[in-house]
C-alpha positions as CSV (number, residue, x, y, z in Angstrom):
1,X,-30.3,17.3,-8.1
2,X,-26.4,16.8,-9.0
3,X,-25.4,13.5,-10.3
4,X,-22.0,12.1,-9.0
5,X,-20.2,8.8,-10.2
6,X,-17.6,6.9,-8.3
7,X,-15.5,4.4,-10.3
8,X,-14.2,1.8,-8.0
9,X,-15.3,0.9,-4.4
10,X,-12.4,0.8,-2.1
11,X,-11.4,3.0,0.8
12,X,-10.9,6.0,-1.4
13,X,-14.3,5.5,-3.3
14,X,-16.2,4.8,0.1
15,X,-14.9,7.9,1.9
16,X,-15.5,9.9,-1.4
17,X,-19.2,9.0,-1.3
18,X,-19.5,9.6,2.5
19,X,-18.1,13.1,2.1
20,X,-20.5,13.9,-1.0
21,X,-23.4,12.5,1.0
22,X,-22.7,14.6,4.2
23,X,-22.4,17.9,2.2
24,X,-25.2,17.1,-0.5
25,X,-27.9,15.0,0.9
26,X,-30.0,15.0,-2.0
27,X,-27.3,14.1,-4.7
28,X,-27.5,11.1,-6.7
29,X,-24.6,9.0,-6.2
30,X,-23.7,5.9,-8.6
31,X,-21.1,3.3,-7.7
32,X,-19.5,1.5,-10.3
33,X,-17.3,-1.8,-9.5
34,X,-15.8,-4.9,-11.4
35,X,-16.9,-6.9,-8.4
36,X,-19.8,-7.5,-6.2
37,X,-17.8,-6.9,-2.9
38,X,-17.9,-3.9,-0.6
39,X,-14.9,-1.9,0.4
40,X,-12.1,-4.0,1.8
41,X,-8.6,-3.4,2.9
42,X,-6.1,-5.2,0.9
43,X,-3.6,-5.5,3.8
44,X,-6.1,-7.3,6.0
45,X,-6.3,-10.3,3.5
46,X,-3.1,-11.7,5.0
47,X,-4.7,-11.4,8.6
48,X,-7.6,-13.4,7.4
49,X,-5.5,-16.1,6.0
50,X,-3.7,-16.8,9.2
51,X,-6.9,-16.7,11.2
52,X,-6.3,-13.6,13.1
53,X,-9.6,-12.1,11.8
54,X,-12.8,-13.5,10.5
55,X,-13.7,-12.7,6.9
56,X,-16.1,-10.0,7.6
57,X,-13.4,-8.1,9.4
58,X,-11.6,-7.5,5.9
59,X,-14.7,-5.1,5.2
60,X,-14.2,-2.4,7.7
61,X,-17.2,-0.4,6.5
62,X,-19.7,-3.3,6.4
63,X,-21.5,-5.3,3.6
64,X,-22.3,-3.5,0.4
65,X,-25.9,-3.7,1.3
66,X,-25.2,-1.9,4.8
67,X,-22.9,0.7,3.1
68,X,-25.3,1.7,0.3
69,X,-28.4,1.8,2.6
70,X,-26.4,4.1,4.9
71,X,-25.1,6.4,2.4
72,X,-27.9,6.1,-0.1
73,X,-25.8,4.8,-3.0
74,X,-26.8,3.1,-6.3
75,X,-24.3,0.3,-6.5
76,X,-23.8,-1.2,-10.0
77,X,-21.8,-4.3,-9.2
78,X,-19.8,-6.3,-11.7
79,X,-20.1,-3.4,-14.1
80,X,-16.6,-2.1,-14.8
81,X,-16.2,1.3,-16.7
82,X,-14.3,0.8,-19.9
83,X,-13.8,4.3,-21.0
84,X,-14.2,7.9,-20.0
85,X,-15.1,11.1,-22.1
86,X,-13.8,13.7,-19.6
87,X,-15.1,17.0,-21.5
88,X,-18.4,15.3,-21.5
89,X,-18.1,13.8,-18.0
90,X,-19.4,10.6,-19.6
91,X,-18.6,6.8,-18.4
92,X,-18.4,4.3,-21.2
93,X,-19.2,0.6,-20.7
94,X,-18.4,-2.7,-22.5
95,X,-22.0,-3.0,-23.7
96,X,-22.0,0.3,-25.5
97,X,-23.9,2.1,-22.7
98,X,-23.1,5.5,-21.6
99,X,-23.8,7.6,-18.4
100,X,-23.3,11.5,-18.0
101,X,-22.6,13.1,-14.6
102,X,-21.8,16.4,-13.1
103,X,-18.9,15.2,-11.3
104,X,-16.8,11.8,-11.3
105,X,-14.3,10.3,-9.0
106,X,-11.9,7.7,-10.2
107,X,-10.7,5.4,-7.3
108,X,-10.0,2.1,-9.2
109,X,-7.0,1.2,-6.9
110,X,-4.1,-1.1,-7.9
111,X,-3.8,-4.8,-9.0
112,X,-1.1,-7.2,-8.0
113,X,1.5,-7.4,-10.9
114,X,1.6,-10.7,-12.8
115,X,4.3,-10.3,-15.4
116,X,4.3,-12.4,-18.6
117,X,6.6,-15.0,-17.3
118,X,5.8,-18.7,-18.4
119,X,4.2,-20.8,-15.6
120,X,2.4,-18.0,-13.8
121,X,-0.9,-19.5,-14.7
122,X,-0.1,-22.8,-13.2
123,X,-2.4,-24.0,-10.3
124,X,-0.7,-23.5,-6.9
125,X,0.8,-20.1,-8.2
126,X,-1.0,-17.4,-6.2
127,X,-1.1,-13.7,-5.9
128,X,-2.1,-11.6,-2.7
129,X,-4.3,-8.6,-3.1
130,X,-8.0,-9.3,-3.1
131,X,-10.4,-10.9,-0.9
132,X,-10.6,-13.6,-3.4
133,X,-6.9,-14.3,-3.2
134,X,-7.2,-14.6,0.5
135,X,-10.0,-17.2,0.2
136,X,-7.8,-19.1,-2.3
137,X,-4.7,-19.2,0.0
138,X,-6.5,-19.9,3.0
139,X,-8.3,-22.9,1.5
140,X,-5.1,-24.2,0.3
141,X,-3.4,-23.8,3.9
142,X,-6.5,-25.4,5.4
143,X,-6.3,-28.5,3.4
144,X,-3.0,-29.3,4.8
145,X,-1.6,-30.1,1.4
146,X,0.9,-27.2,1.6
147,X,4.1,-28.4,3.3
148,X,6.4,-25.8,1.8
149,X,6.2,-22.3,0.2
150,X,8.1,-20.2,-2.0
151,X,7.4,-16.2,-1.7
152,X,8.9,-14.3,-4.7
153,X,9.3,-10.6,-3.6
154,X,10.2,-9.1,-0.4
155,X,7.3,-6.5,-0.6
156,X,5.1,-5.6,2.3
157,X,2.5,-8.2,1.2
158,X,5.4,-10.6,0.5
159,X,6.6,-10.5,4.0
160,X,3.0,-10.9,5.4
161,X,2.5,-14.1,3.2
162,X,5.7,-15.3,4.7
163,X,4.3,-14.8,8.2
164,X,1.1,-16.8,7.0
165,X,3.1,-19.7,6.0
166,X,5.6,-19.8,8.9
167,X,2.7,-19.5,11.4
168,X,1.1,-22.7,9.8
169,X,4.5,-24.4,10.1
170,X,4.9,-24.4,6.4
171,X,8.7,-24.4,5.3
172,X,9.3,-21.0,3.6
173,X,11.8,-19.5,1.3
174,X,11.7,-15.8,0.3
175,X,13.4,-14.7,-3.1
176,X,13.7,-11.1,-4.3
177,X,15.2,-9.8,-7.5
178,X,17.0,-7.0,-5.6
179,X,20.1,-7.3,-3.7
180,X,18.7,-6.6,-0.5
181,X,15.2,-7.0,1.3
182,X,12.6,-4.0,1.1
183,X,15.0,-2.3,-1.3
184,X,13.1,0.9,-1.8
185,X,12.8,1.5,1.9
186,X,16.1,0.4,3.7
187,X,19.6,1.6,3.9
188,X,21.8,-1.5,3.3
189,X,22.9,-1.8,6.9
190,X,19.1,-2.0,7.9
191,X,18.5,-4.5,5.4
192,X,21.3,-6.8,6.4
193,X,19.8,-6.8,10.0
194,X,16.2,-7.6,8.7
195,X,17.5,-10.5,6.7
196,X,19.8,-11.8,9.6
197,X,16.8,-11.7,11.8
198,X,14.3,-13.3,9.5
199,X,16.7,-16.2,8.7
200,X,17.1,-16.7,12.5
201,X,13.3,-17.4,12.5
202,X,13.8,-20.3,10.0
203,X,13.1,-18.4,6.7
204,X,15.5,-19.1,3.9
205,X,16.3,-15.7,2.2
206,X,17.9,-15.2,-1.2
207,X,18.2,-11.9,-2.8
208,X,19.5,-11.0,-6.3
209,X,17.4,-13.7,-7.9
210,X,15.3,-12.7,-10.9
211,X,12.4,-15.1,-11.9
212,X,12.8,-16.9,-15.3
213,X,9.8,-19.4,-15.4
214,X,7.9,-21.6,-13.2
215,X,7.6,-25.3,-14.0
216,X,5.5,-28.2,-12.8
217,X,7.3,-31.3,-11.5
218,X,6.4,-35.0,-11.9
219,X,5.4,-35.1,-8.4
220,X,3.1,-32.1,-8.7
221,X,5.2,-29.5,-6.9
222,X,6.4,-26.2,-8.6
223,X,9.8,-25.1,-9.4
224,X,10.8,-21.4,-9.9
225,X,13.7,-21.3,-12.2
226,X,15.9,-18.1,-11.6
227,X,17.9,-16.3,-14.4
228,X,20.8,-17.3,-12.3
229,X,20.1,-20.9,-12.9
230,X,19.1,-21.6,-9.5
231,X,15.9,-23.6,-8.8
232,X,13.5,-23.4,-6.0
233,X,10.9,-26.1,-5.3
234,X,7.8,-25.9,-3.2
235,X,4.2,-26.9,-3.0
236,X,2.9,-23.3,-3.7
237,X,4.5,-20.1,-5.0
238,X,3.4,-16.8,-4.1
239,X,4.1,-13.8,-6.4
240,X,4.3,-10.6,-4.4
241,X,6.4,-8.3,-6.6
242,X,4.3,-5.0,-6.4
243,X,1.3,-3.6,-7.9
244,X,0.1,-1.7,-11.0
245,X,-2.2,1.1,-11.0
246,X,-5.7,0.4,-12.4
247,X,-5.7,3.1,-15.1
248,X,-5.7,1.3,-18.3
249,X,-9.3,2.3,-19.2
250,X,-8.3,6.1,-19.2
251,X,-5.6,5.4,-22.0
252,X,-7.3,7.5,-24.6
253,X,-9.2,9.9,-22.2
254,X,-6.7,12.7,-22.4
255,X,-6.4,12.8,-18.5
256,X,-2.8,13.5,-17.4
257,X,-1.3,10.1,-16.3
258,X,2.3,9.0,-15.2
259,X,2.1,5.5,-13.6
260,X,-1.0,6.7,-11.9
261,X,-3.5,9.5,-12.5
262,X,-1.9,13.0,-11.7
263,X,-3.9,15.1,-9.2
264,X,-3.4,18.2,-7.3
265,X,-3.8,18.7,-3.6
266,X,-7.7,19.0,-4.1
267,X,-7.5,15.6,-5.8
268,X,-8.6,17.1,-9.2
269,X,-7.3,15.6,-12.2
270,X,-6.1,17.6,-15.3
271,X,-9.7,17.6,-16.6
272,X,-12.5,19.8,-15.0
273,X,-15.0,17.9,-12.7
274,X,-13.0,14.8,-12.7
275,X,-11.3,13.6,-9.7
276,X,-9.1,10.8,-8.5
277,X,-8.1,9.3,-5.3
278,X,-6.6,6.3,-3.6
279,X,-4.0,3.7,-5.2
280,X,-4.8,4.8,-8.7
281,X,-3.4,8.2,-8.5
282,X,-0.2,10.2,-7.7
283,X,-0.6,13.3,-5.4
284,X,2.0,15.5,-4.5
285,X,4.8,14.1,-2.1
286,X,5.5,16.8,0.5
287,X,9.3,15.6,0.7
288,X,10.2,16.0,-2.8
289,X,7.3,18.4,-4.0
290,X,6.7,16.1,-6.9
291,X,3.7,13.7,-7.6
292,X,4.0,10.2,-6.3
293,X,2.0,7.1,-5.6
294,X,2.1,6.2,-2.0
295,X,-0.5,3.4,-1.8
296,X,-1.4,3.1,1.9
297,X,-4.8,2.8,3.4
298,X,-4.5,6.1,5.4
299,X,-3.8,8.0,2.1
300,X,-6.7,6.4,0.3
301,X,-9.1,7.4,3.1
302,X,-8.0,11.0,3.3
303,X,-7.7,11.4,-0.5
304,X,-11.3,10.1,-0.9
305,X,-12.6,12.5,1.9
306,X,-10.8,15.2,0.1
307,X,-12.1,14.4,-3.5
308,X,-15.5,14.0,-2.1
309,X,-15.6,17.3,-0.1
310,X,-14.5,19.3,-3.2
311,X,-17.0,17.4,-5.6
312,X,-19.7,18.6,-3.4
313,X,-18.7,22.1,-3.2
314,X,-16.6,22.3,0.1
315,X,-13.1,23.1,0.3
316,X,-10.2,20.6,1.5
317,X,-6.6,19.8,0.6
318,X,-4.7,16.6,1.0
319,X,-1.4,17.2,2.6
320,X,-0.5,13.7,4.1
321,X,1.4,12.3,1.2
322,X,4.9,11.2,2.5
323,X,6.6,7.8,2.2
324,X,5.8,5.6,5.1
325,X,6.0,1.7,5.2
326,X,5.4,-0.2,8.4
327,X,5.9,-3.8,8.4
328,X,4.9,-6.0,11.3
329,X,5.4,-9.7,11.0
330,X,6.3,-12.7,13.3
331,X,6.4,-10.4,16.4
332,X,8.9,-8.1,14.4
333,X,8.3,-4.5,13.6
334,X,10.1,-2.3,11.1
335,X,9.3,1.1,9.7
336,X,10.7,3.4,7.1
337,X,9.8,7.0,6.7
338,X,11.0,9.2,4.0
339,X,12.8,8.5,0.6
340,X,16.0,6.6,1.0
341,X,16.9,7.0,-2.6
342,X,17.3,10.8,-1.8
343,X,20.2,10.0,0.6
344,X,23.7,10.9,-0.6
345,X,27.0,10.1,0.9
346,X,27.5,13.6,2.2
347,X,24.4,13.4,4.4
348,X,24.7,13.2,8.2
349,X,23.9,9.7,9.5
350,X,22.7,8.7,12.7
351,X,23.1,5.0,13.8
352,X,22.0,3.5,17.1
353,X,21.5,-0.1,18.2
354,X,20.6,-1.9,21.5
355,X,18.7,-4.9,22.7
356,X,15.4,-3.2,21.7
357,X,16.0,-0.7,18.7
358,X,18.0,-0.5,15.7
359,X,17.7,3.1,14.2
360,X,19.5,4.5,11.3
361,X,18.5,8.0,9.8
362,X,20.0,10.5,7.4
363,X,19.6,14.4,7.0
364,X,20.9,16.9,4.8
365,X,21.2,20.2,7.0
366,X,18.1,21.0,8.6
367,X,15.9,18.3,7.0
368,X,15.6,14.6,7.8
369,X,15.5,12.8,4.7
370,X,15.0,9.1,5.6
371,X,14.6,7.0,8.9
372,X,14.5,3.3,9.5
373,X,13.8,1.8,12.8
374,X,13.5,-1.8,13.8
375,X,11.4,-2.4,17.0
376,X,9.4,0.7,17.3
377,X,5.7,0.2,16.5
378,X,4.5,2.4,19.2
379,X,6.5,5.3,18.1
380,X,5.8,5.2,14.4
381,X,3.1,7.8,14.2
382,X,5.1,10.1,16.4
383,X,8.3,9.8,14.5
384,X,6.3,10.2,11.3
385,X,4.9,13.6,12.6
386,X,8.3,14.8,13.6
387,X,9.6,13.8,10.1
388,X,6.8,15.8,8.5
389,X,7.6,18.7,10.9
390,X,11.3,18.7,9.7
391,X,10.3,19.2,6.1
392,X,7.5,21.6,6.7
393,X,9.1,23.7,9.6
394,X,13.0,22.9,9.8
395,X,13.6,25.5,12.3
396,X,10.8,24.4,14.6
397,X,11.7,22.2,17.6
398,X,9.9,19.2,18.6
399,X,7.1,19.6,21.2
400,X,7.6,18.6,24.8
401,X,4.8,16.1,24.5
402,X,6.6,14.5,21.7
403,X,10.0,14.5,23.5
404,X,8.5,13.0,26.5
405,X,6.7,10.2,24.7
406,X,9.8,9.3,22.8
407,X,11.8,9.2,26.0
408,X,9.1,7.1,27.7
409,X,9.4,4.6,24.8
410,X,13.2,4.3,25.3
411,X,14.1,6.3,22.2
412,X,17.7,7.5,22.7
413,X,18.5,11.1,23.4
414,X,20.8,11.1,20.4
415,X,17.9,10.4,18.0
416,X,15.7,12.9,19.7
417,X,18.5,15.6,19.1
418,X,18.8,14.3,15.6
419,X,15.0,14.8,14.8
420,X,15.3,18.4,16.2
421,X,14.7,18.2,19.9
422,X,16.1,18.8,23.3
423,X,16.0,15.7,25.3
424,X,15.0,17.6,28.5
425,X,17.6,16.5,31.0
C-alpha cells in the first residue's frame, strides 16, 4: 500500500487528495495543515464579510470531518511541516518527528504580505486572506464602531474590501504605491477609467502613495503616514498589498524555487516523487513559456488534480496557466487577460467604448498580448478561450459558436475581428 502526504489543505491539496483516492482506493493519504480548518476559498472571505454568503459557504467542499470521511484521509490538523528531506521523501516537524512517504504533494498556498513597517501590529490594522481574517473584519463592521476605513493596496482583494466597507456605509479611501490602479493588469487608459468610476461611487483614490508607518491617534483612530508626507486617518486600516508563497520551510531542501516552487506540466518539482500545486508554485505560463505564479482558484483546482493523478500513476498535464484577473465589485466588472507588461509601443492597439463596454487590447502580429474589458463579466470565459487560442493556434479562426455568443453580448465587430474572427454579417 502506497503512502502519500499532502502538505497544505486548500483547493490544490483537496483536489490532489481526491485524484489520488480515485486512482488508488487503498492508498494511505496523510494531510498536514497549520490550521484545523477545511479547504476554503480565500476570495470568498470578502463575500462572507459583506453578508452575501454564510460562513460555511467559504468551505465549498464541506467541513474537514466531511471531507476526510468522504476521501478516507488522515488529517493532522495544527501540525505544520517545518522541513523536507526530498531524497528520502521525509517530512520534518517542529517536535523532531519525521515521516517518510512514497510521494509528497506540497500545496501550502500563500499568505498576505505584512511588511516590517512600524504600526502594522496595532489593533484595528487588518489583512484579508484567511477565514480568521474574515471573521475579524466582519466582527468589527457588525459592531458599528467603524465609520471610516482605509484600504492600502488596489489588489484584487483590496478592491473587494473597499466594496465591503462601502456597502456598509463606511467612508472609504483607497491608496496604492503604484501610479495607477491594478498596475500589473491595466493599460494606463483603462486604469484612468477604473479610478474615475470608483471615485464616482464615493471612494477617495490616491495612487503613488508608499506607506511609511501607521500611528495611533489620541482619539483611538489610526493614521497611515506616507513617504510623501501625506496622512490618511481612519477607524480601521486594511493592508492588501499582495501575497507571499508559503515556501520558507523548503529553504534548505534543495528543491528548485524562484518566488514559488518550480514545477513542470505534470506538477513535478526538481526532486523525484515531490510535487507542488496551487498558490505556492510556479507553473509554465503558456503565453511566455516561462514559469509564473498565477494564484487563482481555477489554477489551484486543476494543478491539484494534475499532481494527484500523476502521483497515483496516471497521466495528466496542466496547461491552463495564463494571466487572468477578474474583478467584480460594487456592480462593476473588469477583466484583464494576458501580460500587459509584454506590450510594446509598436503593438497594434484596439480601443472601443460605448455605454456598456470599454475595451482596450494589444497584439503583436498574429498573437494577442493583453486584453482589458470593463463591463463584460458574462463574456470573460469566452474571451479567455479566444485569447488562449490566439497563442496556441494563431492561424485558426474563432468558431462560429464563439462569434455568435460575442455578438449576442454586444461585443463590437471590430473586437471580434481583432481576436481573429469574421463577424458573420
